[in-house]
N, CA, C and O atoms as a GROMACS GRO file, in nm:
protein
  392
    1MET      N    1  -1.660  -1.149  -5.023
    1MET     CA    2  -1.776  -1.074  -4.979
    1MET      C    3  -1.714  -1.043  -4.827
    1MET      O    4  -1.697  -0.925  -4.796
    2LYS      N    5  -1.679  -1.151  -4.729
    2LYS     CA    6  -1.650  -1.114  -4.561
    2LYS      C    7  -1.529  -1.010  -4.557
    2LYS      O    8  -1.521  -0.919  -4.475
    3LEU      N    9  -1.419  -1.041  -4.675
    3LEU     CA   10  -1.353  -0.931  -4.680
    3LEU      C   11  -1.362  -0.788  -4.689
    3LEU      O   12  -1.297  -0.704  -4.628
    4TYR      N   13  -1.494  -0.768  -4.809
    4TYR     CA   14  -1.562  -0.652  -4.802
    4TYR      C   15  -1.625  -0.602  -4.708
    4TYR      O   16  -1.611  -0.484  -4.677
    5ILE      N   17  -1.690  -0.669  -4.655
    5ILE     CA   18  -1.762  -0.620  -4.505
    5ILE      C   19  -1.675  -0.587  -4.393
    5ILE      O   20  -1.705  -0.495  -4.317
    6ILE      N   21  -1.560  -0.661  -4.377
    6ILE     CA   22  -1.478  -0.612  -4.288
    6ILE      C   23  -1.406  -0.477  -4.347
    6ILE      O   24  -1.392  -0.387  -4.265
    7LEU      N   25  -1.368  -0.458  -4.450
    7LEU     CA   26  -1.322  -0.368  -4.529
    7LEU      C   27  -1.412  -0.217  -4.495
    7LEU      O   28  -1.374  -0.114  -4.438
    8LEU      N   29  -1.514  -0.243  -4.541
    8LEU     CA   30  -1.653  -0.135  -4.504
    8LEU      C   31  -1.684  -0.113  -4.368
    8LEU      O   32  -1.746  -0.012  -4.334
    9THR      N   33  -1.638  -0.220  -4.267
    9THR     CA   34  -1.702  -0.138  -4.141
    9THR      C   35  -1.551  -0.082  -4.092
    9THR      O   36  -1.556   0.005  -4.005
   10THR      N   37  -1.415  -0.124  -4.139
   10THR     CA   38  -1.322  -0.058  -4.102
   10THR      C   39  -1.314   0.081  -4.158
   10THR      O   40  -1.259   0.173  -4.097
   11MET      N   41  -1.366   0.094  -4.263
   11MET     CA   42  -1.364   0.237  -4.350
   11MET      C   43  -1.469   0.323  -4.252
   11MET      O   44  -1.433   0.424  -4.191
   12LEU      N   45  -1.606   0.269  -4.247
   12LEU     CA   46  -1.666   0.354  -4.100
   12LEU      C   47  -1.654   0.364  -3.998
   12LEU      O   48  -1.701   0.455  -3.930
   13LEU      N   49  -1.608   0.299  -3.972
   13LEU     CA   50  -1.490   0.322  -3.819
   13LEU      C   51  -1.400   0.453  -3.820
   13LEU      O   52  -1.409   0.550  -3.744
   14MET      N   53  -1.312   0.432  -3.922
   14MET     CA   54  -1.243   0.540  -3.945
   14MET      C   55  -1.265   0.706  -3.966
   14MET      O   56  -1.200   0.807  -3.939
   15ILE      N   57  -1.397   0.677  -4.031
   15ILE     CA   58  -1.464   0.823  -4.111
   15ILE      C   59  -1.520   0.841  -3.969
   15ILE      O   60  -1.504   0.959  -3.936
   16SER      N   61  -1.582   0.767  -3.868
   16SER     CA   62  -1.627   0.812  -3.767
   16SER      C   63  -1.558   0.895  -3.632
   16SER      O   64  -1.605   0.966  -3.544
   17CYS      N   65  -1.423   0.846  -3.665
   17CYS     CA   66  -1.338   0.853  -3.566
   17CYS      C   67  -1.273   1.018  -3.606
   17CYS      O   68  -1.171   1.054  -3.547
   18ASP      N   69  -1.348   1.127  -3.723
   18ASP     CA   70  -1.231   1.202  -3.749
   18ASP      C   71  -1.263   1.327  -3.631
   18ASP      O   72  -1.313   1.314  -3.519
   19GLU      N   73  -1.225   1.425  -3.686
   19GLU     CA   74  -1.248   1.531  -3.586
   19GLU      C   75  -1.347   1.579  -3.537
   19GLU      O   76  -1.339   1.643  -3.432
   20GLY      N   77  -1.495   1.554  -3.620
   20GLY     CA   78  -1.594   1.621  -3.549
   20GLY      C   79  -1.624   1.499  -3.390
   20GLY      O   80  -1.677   1.534  -3.285
   21ASN      N   81  -1.575   1.365  -3.420
   21ASN     CA   82  -1.641   1.268  -3.304
   21ASN      C   83  -1.524   1.274  -3.200
   21ASN      O   84  -1.536   1.225  -3.087
   22LYS      N   85  -1.399   1.345  -3.247
   22LYS     CA   86  -1.291   1.328  -3.153
   22LYS      C   87  -1.340   1.375  -3.016
   22LYS      O   88  -1.273   1.334  -2.922
   23ASN      N   89  -1.462   1.467  -2.983
   23ASN     CA   90  -1.489   1.526  -2.872
   23ASN      C   91  -1.556   1.394  -2.835
   23ASN      O   92  -1.506   1.365  -2.726
   24THR      N   93  -1.649   1.292  -2.871
   24THR     CA   94  -1.719   1.201  -2.803
   24THR      C   95  -1.645   1.074  -2.732
   24THR      O   96  -1.670   1.008  -2.631
   25VAL      N   97  -1.515   1.070  -2.854
   25VAL     CA   98  -1.421   0.965  -2.799
   25VAL      C   99  -1.358   1.044  -2.681
   25VAL      O  100  -1.383   0.979  -2.580
   26GLU      N  101  -1.300   1.135  -2.654
   26GLU     CA  102  -1.250   1.225  -2.575
   26GLU      C  103  -1.303   1.187  -2.456
   26GLU      O  104  -1.235   1.150  -2.360
   27LYS      N  105  -1.425   1.195  -2.456
   27LYS     CA  106  -1.542   1.198  -2.351
   27LYS      C  107  -1.562   1.056  -2.276
   27LYS      O  108  -1.556   1.038  -2.154
   28TYR      N  109  -1.586   0.965  -2.369
   28TYR     CA  110  -1.574   0.795  -2.333
   28TYR      C  111  -1.422   0.784  -2.255
   28TYR      O  112  -1.425   0.737  -2.141
   29SER      N  113  -1.318   0.816  -2.298
   29SER     CA  114  -1.194   0.818  -2.236
   29SER      C  115  -1.196   0.867  -2.114
   29SER      O  116  -1.167   0.790  -2.022
   30ASP      N  117  -1.233   1.014  -2.082
   30ASP     CA  118  -1.217   1.059  -1.946
   30ASP      C  119  -1.357   1.000  -1.879
   30ASP      O  120  -1.354   1.020  -1.758
   31THR      N  121  -1.470   0.939  -1.918
   31THR     CA  122  -1.550   0.861  -1.822
   31THR      C  123  -1.474   0.729  -1.807
   31THR      O  124  -1.509   0.687  -1.696
   32VAL      N  125  -1.395   0.648  -1.856
   32VAL     CA  126  -1.354   0.552  -1.816
   32VAL      C  127  -1.231   0.549  -1.727
   32VAL      O  128  -1.212   0.466  -1.638
   33VAL      N  129  -1.137   0.662  -1.762
   33VAL     CA  130  -1.029   0.687  -1.653
   33VAL      C  131  -1.123   0.719  -1.526
   33VAL      O  132  -1.105   0.647  -1.428
   34ASP      N  133  -1.193   0.790  -1.520
   34ASP     CA  134  -1.284   0.892  -1.379
   34ASP      C  135  -1.290   0.680  -1.299
   34ASP      O  136  -1.234   0.624  -1.206
   35LYS      N  137  -1.383   0.640  -1.398
   35LYS     CA  138  -1.429   0.488  -1.325
   35LYS      C  139  -1.332   0.429  -1.247
   35LYS      O  140  -1.356   0.383  -1.136
   36TYR      N  141  -1.199   0.427  -1.312
   36TYR     CA  142  -1.081   0.336  -1.294
   36TYR      C  143  -1.033   0.421  -1.158
   36TYR      O  144  -0.990   0.364  -1.058
   37LYS      N  145  -1.043   0.541  -1.167
   37LYS     CA  146  -0.976   0.583  -1.054
   37LYS      C  147  -1.075   0.580  -0.909
   37LYS      O  148  -1.031   0.573  -0.795
   38GLY      N  149  -1.221   0.587  -0.948
   38GLY     CA  150  -1.284   0.553  -0.833
   38GLY      C  151  -1.289   0.419  -0.772
   38GLY      O  152  -1.285   0.413  -0.650
   39THR      N  153  -1.299   0.304  -0.848
   39THR     CA  154  -1.202   0.176  -0.884
   39THR      C  155  -1.125   0.188  -0.778
   39THR      O  156  -1.152   0.118  -0.680
   40GLN      N  157  -1.041   0.256  -0.774
   40GLN     CA  158  -0.896   0.264  -0.697
   40GLN      C  159  -0.936   0.296  -0.578
   40GLN      O  160  -0.920   0.222  -0.481
   41GLN      N  161  -0.997   0.420  -0.574
   41GLN     CA  162  -1.015   0.463  -0.427
   41GLN      C  163  -1.127   0.360  -0.347
   41GLN      O  164  -1.119   0.343  -0.225
   42PHE      N  165  -1.218   0.302  -0.420
   42PHE     CA  166  -1.309   0.170  -0.361
   42PHE      C  167  -1.224   0.071  -0.270
   42PHE      O  168  -1.242   0.028  -0.156
   43GLY      N  169  -1.122   0.052  -0.364
   43GLY     CA  170  -1.019  -0.056  -0.300
   43GLY      C  171  -0.930   0.007  -0.182
   43GLY      O  172  -0.897  -0.043  -0.074
   44LYS      N  173  -0.908   0.113  -0.228
   44LYS     CA  174  -0.829   0.157  -0.088
   44LYS      C  175  -0.909   0.151   0.051
   44LYS      O  176  -0.872   0.121   0.165
   45GLN      N  177  -1.037   0.192  -0.005
   45GLN     CA  178  -1.142   0.169   0.153
   45GLN      C  179  -1.171   0.023   0.173
   45GLN      O  180  -1.182  -0.028   0.284
   46VAL      N  181  -1.179  -0.027   0.086
   46VAL     CA  182  -1.190  -0.174   0.115
   46VAL      C  183  -1.076  -0.256   0.197
   46VAL      O  184  -1.089  -0.341   0.285
   47ASP      N  185  -0.959  -0.200   0.138
   47ASP     CA  186  -0.802  -0.239   0.225
   47ASP      C  187  -0.817  -0.186   0.358
   47ASP      O  188  -0.787  -0.266   0.447
   48ILE      N  189  -0.864  -0.043   0.405
   48ILE     CA  190  -0.826   0.026   0.525
   48ILE      C  191  -0.942  -0.059   0.609
   48ILE      O  192  -0.901  -0.094   0.720
   49GLN      N  193  -1.065  -0.095   0.583
   49GLN     CA  194  -1.136  -0.142   0.642
   49GLN      C  195  -1.134  -0.303   0.687
   49GLN      O  196  -1.186  -0.346   0.790
   50ARG      N  197  -1.062  -0.382   0.588
   50ARG     CA  198  -0.978  -0.506   0.634
   50ARG      C  199  -0.906  -0.507   0.725
   50ARG      O  200  -0.892  -0.602   0.803
   51LEU      N  201  -0.823  -0.351   0.732
   51LEU     CA  202  -0.715  -0.385   0.833
   51LEU      C  203  -0.768  -0.294   0.940
   51LEU      O  204  -0.676  -0.278   1.020
   52GLN      N  205  -0.882  -0.224   0.980
   52GLN     CA  206  -0.928  -0.212   1.061
   52GLN      C  207  -1.005  -0.302   1.153
   52GLN      O  208  -1.045  -0.285   1.268
   53GLU      N  209  -1.014  -0.396   1.077
   53GLU     CA  210  -1.107  -0.577   1.120
   53GLU      C  211  -0.969  -0.639   1.202
   53GLU      O  212  -0.976  -0.699   1.309
   54ALA      N  213  -0.859  -0.614   1.136
   54ALA     CA  214  -0.726  -0.688   1.209
   54ALA      C  215  -0.700  -0.612   1.307
   54ALA      O  216  -0.674  -0.676   1.410
   55ILE      N  217  -0.694  -0.479   1.322
   55ILE     CA  218  -0.664  -0.411   1.436
   55ILE      C  219  -0.766  -0.436   1.549
   55ILE      O  220  -0.745  -0.443   1.670
   56THR      N  221  -0.856  -0.445   1.496
   56THR     CA  222  -0.952  -0.468   1.652
   56THR      C  223  -0.957  -0.598   1.705
   56THR      O  224  -1.023  -0.632   1.803
   57MET      N  225  -0.855  -0.700   1.610
   57MET     CA  226  -0.874  -0.851   1.597
   57MET      C  227  -0.745  -0.836   1.726
   57MET      O  228  -0.745  -0.887   1.838
   58PHE      N  229  -0.645  -0.751   1.664
   58PHE     CA  230  -0.530  -0.736   1.756
   58PHE      C  231  -0.554  -0.729   1.930
   58PHE      O  232  -0.520  -0.798   2.026
   59LYS      N  233  -0.648  -0.581   1.905
   59LYS     CA  234  -0.675  -0.532   2.014
   59LYS      C  235  -0.762  -0.667   2.140
   59LYS      O  236  -0.749  -0.675   2.262
   60SER      N  237  -0.822  -0.729   2.073
   60SER     CA  238  -0.901  -0.863   2.126
   60SER      C  239  -0.798  -0.953   2.197
   60SER      O  240  -0.812  -0.992   2.313
   61ALA      N  241  -0.678  -0.986   2.103
   61ALA     CA  242  -0.629  -1.069   2.129
   61ALA      C  243  -0.511  -1.042   2.246
   61ALA      O  244  -0.489  -1.118   2.340
   62GLU      N  245  -0.442  -0.925   2.219
   62GLU     CA  246  -0.356  -0.873   2.312
   62GLU      C  247  -0.413  -0.775   2.454
   62GLU      O  248  -0.364  -0.788   2.566
   63GLY      N  249  -0.512  -0.691   2.423
   63GLY     CA  250  -0.534  -0.634   2.530
   63GLY      C  251  -0.504  -0.521   2.485
   63GLY      O  252  -0.490  -0.450   2.584
   64ARG      N  253  -0.488  -0.466   2.401
   64ARG     CA  254  -0.411  -0.292   2.338
   64ARG      C  255  -0.405  -0.315   2.168
   64ARG      O  256  -0.395  -0.415   2.097
   65TYR      N  257  -0.417  -0.171   2.142
   65TYR     CA  258  -0.424  -0.184   1.978
   65TYR      C  259  -0.258  -0.174   1.935
   65TYR      O  260  -0.171  -0.128   2.009
   66PRO      N  261  -0.240  -0.219   1.817
   66PRO     CA  262  -0.099  -0.213   1.794
   66PRO      C  263  -0.034  -0.101   1.825
   66PRO      O  264  -0.107  -0.003   1.812
   67LYS      N  265   0.117  -0.065   1.874
   67LYS     CA  266   0.163   0.068   1.891
   67LYS      C  267   0.180   0.128   1.809
   67LYS      O  268   0.177   0.248   1.833
   68ASP      N  269   0.210   0.081   1.649
   68ASP     CA  270   0.252   0.148   1.542
   68ASP      C  271   0.223   0.091   1.409
   68ASP      O  272   0.183  -0.025   1.414
   69ILE      N  273   0.233   0.138   1.300
   69ILE     CA  274   0.211   0.100   1.173
   69ILE      C  275   0.306  -0.025   1.154
   69ILE      O  276   0.270  -0.121   1.085
   70ALA      N  277   0.428  -0.020   1.219
   70ALA     CA  278   0.490  -0.119   1.187
   70ALA      C  279   0.455  -0.265   1.243
   70ALA      O  280   0.480  -0.371   1.186
   71GLU      N  281   0.383  -0.243   1.382
   71GLU     CA  282   0.360  -0.339   1.454
   71GLU      C  283   0.235  -0.417   1.394
   71GLU      O  284   0.206  -0.533   1.424
   72ILE      N  285   0.126  -0.293   1.259
   72ILE     CA  286  -0.023  -0.379   1.202
   72ILE      C  287   0.076  -0.484   1.107
   72ILE      O  288   0.060  -0.605   1.093
   73THR      N  289   0.188  -0.394   1.044
   73THR     CA  290   0.269  -0.507   0.919
   73THR      C  291   0.259  -0.608   1.004
   73THR      O  292   0.172  -0.692   0.981
   74GLU      N  293   0.326  -0.619   1.095
   74GLU     CA  294   0.398  -0.764   1.124
   74GLU      C  295   0.269  -0.844   1.170
   74GLU      O  296   0.272  -0.966   1.154
   75SER      N  297   0.177  -0.796   1.216
   75SER     CA  298   0.038  -0.879   1.239
   75SER      C  299   0.004  -0.940   1.144
   75SER      O  300  -0.015  -1.061   1.129
   76THR      N  301  -0.007  -0.840   1.061
   76THR     CA  302  -0.104  -0.873   0.934
   76THR      C  303  -0.047  -0.944   0.847
   76THR      O  304  -0.092  -1.044   0.791
   77GLY      N  305   0.098  -0.870   0.827
   77GLY     CA  306   0.158  -0.961   0.728
   77GLY      C  307   0.148  -0.840   0.565
   77GLY      O  308   0.216  -0.850   0.462
   78ILE      N  309   0.081  -0.773   0.585
   78ILE     CA  310   0.064  -0.645   0.469
   78ILE      C  311   0.140  -0.507   0.485
   78ILE      O  312   0.119  -0.421   0.570
   79GLU      N  313   0.218  -0.505   0.399
   79GLU     CA  314   0.326  -0.401   0.436
   79GLU      C  315   0.287  -0.269   0.398
   79GLU      O  316   0.302  -0.241   0.280
   80LEU      N  317   0.237  -0.179   0.479
   80LEU     CA  318   0.201  -0.076   0.504
   80LEU      C  319   0.293   0.045   0.463
   80LEU      O  320   0.409   0.023   0.496
   81ASP      N  321   0.274   0.162   0.403
   81ASP     CA  322   0.396   0.244   0.394
   81ASP      C  323   0.338   0.364   0.515
   81ASP      O  324   0.216   0.379   0.520
   82SER      N  325   0.396   0.420   0.577
   82SER     CA  326   0.367   0.485   0.647
   82SER      C  327   0.377   0.648   0.600
   82SER      O  328   0.368   0.732   0.690
   83ASN      N  329   0.391   0.684   0.494
   83ASN     CA  330   0.375   0.803   0.410
   83ASN      C  331   0.225   0.827   0.379
   83ASN      O  332   0.164   0.934   0.374
   84LEU      N  333   0.171   0.663   0.355
   84LEU     CA  334   0.062   0.724   0.291
   84LEU      C  335  -0.071   0.664   0.393
   84LEU      O  336  -0.180   0.628   0.348
   85TYR      N  337  -0.043   0.663   0.500
   85TYR     CA  338  -0.107   0.599   0.611
   85TYR      C  339  -0.068   0.682   0.776
   85TYR      O  340   0.047   0.706   0.812
   86THR      N  341  -0.186   0.713   0.852
   86THR     CA  342  -0.196   0.781   0.960
   86THR      C  343  -0.257   0.655   1.051
   86THR      O  344  -0.333   0.569   1.007
   87TYR      N  345  -0.207   0.664   1.186
   87TYR     CA  346  -0.267   0.548   1.273
   87TYR      C  347  -0.239   0.607   1.407
   87TYR      O  348  -0.138   0.664   1.448
   88ASP      N  349  -0.331   0.585   1.453
   88ASP     CA  350  -0.360   0.642   1.621
   88ASP      C  351  -0.353   0.533   1.703
   88ASP      O  352  -0.460   0.474   1.716
   89PRO      N  353  -0.239   0.479   1.773
   89PRO     CA  354  -0.257   0.394   1.879
   89PRO      C  355  -0.339   0.391   2.004
   89PRO      O  356  -0.338   0.291   2.076
   90GLU      N  357  -0.398   0.482   2.028
   90GLU     CA  358  -0.499   0.559   2.124
   90GLU      C  359  -0.617   0.479   2.095
   90GLU      O  360  -0.660   0.375   2.144
   91THR      N  361  -0.651   0.543   2.016
   91THR     CA  362  -0.814   0.444   1.923
   91THR      C  363  -0.766   0.363   1.850
   91THR      O  364  -0.855   0.281   1.832
   92GLY      N  365  -0.634   0.318   1.766
   92GLY     CA  366  -0.667   0.206   1.672
   92GLY      C  367  -0.699   0.237   1.560
   92GLY      O  368  -0.730   0.148   1.480
   93VAL      N  369  -0.699   0.366   1.524
   93VAL     CA  370  -0.826   0.405   1.388
   93VAL      C  371  -0.681   0.447   1.314
   93VAL      O  372  -0.592   0.514   1.366
   94LEU      N  373  -0.679   0.382   1.162
   94LEU     CA  374  -0.599   0.372   1.050
   94LEU      C  375  -0.651   0.432   0.961
   94LEU      O  376  -0.742   0.375   0.901
   95ALA      N  377  -0.614   0.558   0.925
   95ALA     CA  378  -0.672   0.640   0.785
   95ALA      C  379  -0.561   0.631   0.676
   95ALA      O  380  -0.467   0.552   0.688
   96THR      N  381  -0.575   0.710   0.574
   96THR     CA  382  -0.462   0.758   0.475
   96THR      C  383  -0.480   0.887   0.479
   96THR      O  384  -0.576   0.963   0.498
   97LYS      N  385  -0.382   0.896   0.460
   97LYS     CA  386  -0.323   1.047   0.437
   97LYS      C  387  -0.381   1.108   0.365
   97LYS      O  388  -0.420   1.025   0.283
   98GLN      N  389  -0.437   1.261   0.318
   98GLN     CA  390  -0.504   1.318   0.257
   98GLN      C  391  -0.367   1.403   0.146
   98GLN      O  392  -0.400   1.481   0.056
   0.00000   0.00000   0.00000
């Protein structure tokens, strides 16, 4: 009986995924991908915020902002790719490149 229910469920699922319903599946897939990308962007913003706080703490301790991205990496231990970030040592502002 259990095997019959499993087979019936599997068949119904296969039928529901025919050409007419692919659009729904594709829409769901697109939504999942969009949410994932949004989560990645949020993670980058949180990382920037944490690094910005570390830069502020560096200034409090040293009396100046880090001179470049390499010094930020040295003080935080977080490897930053200078191709992905911009940094202004005058203001201490770190941002992602667009």
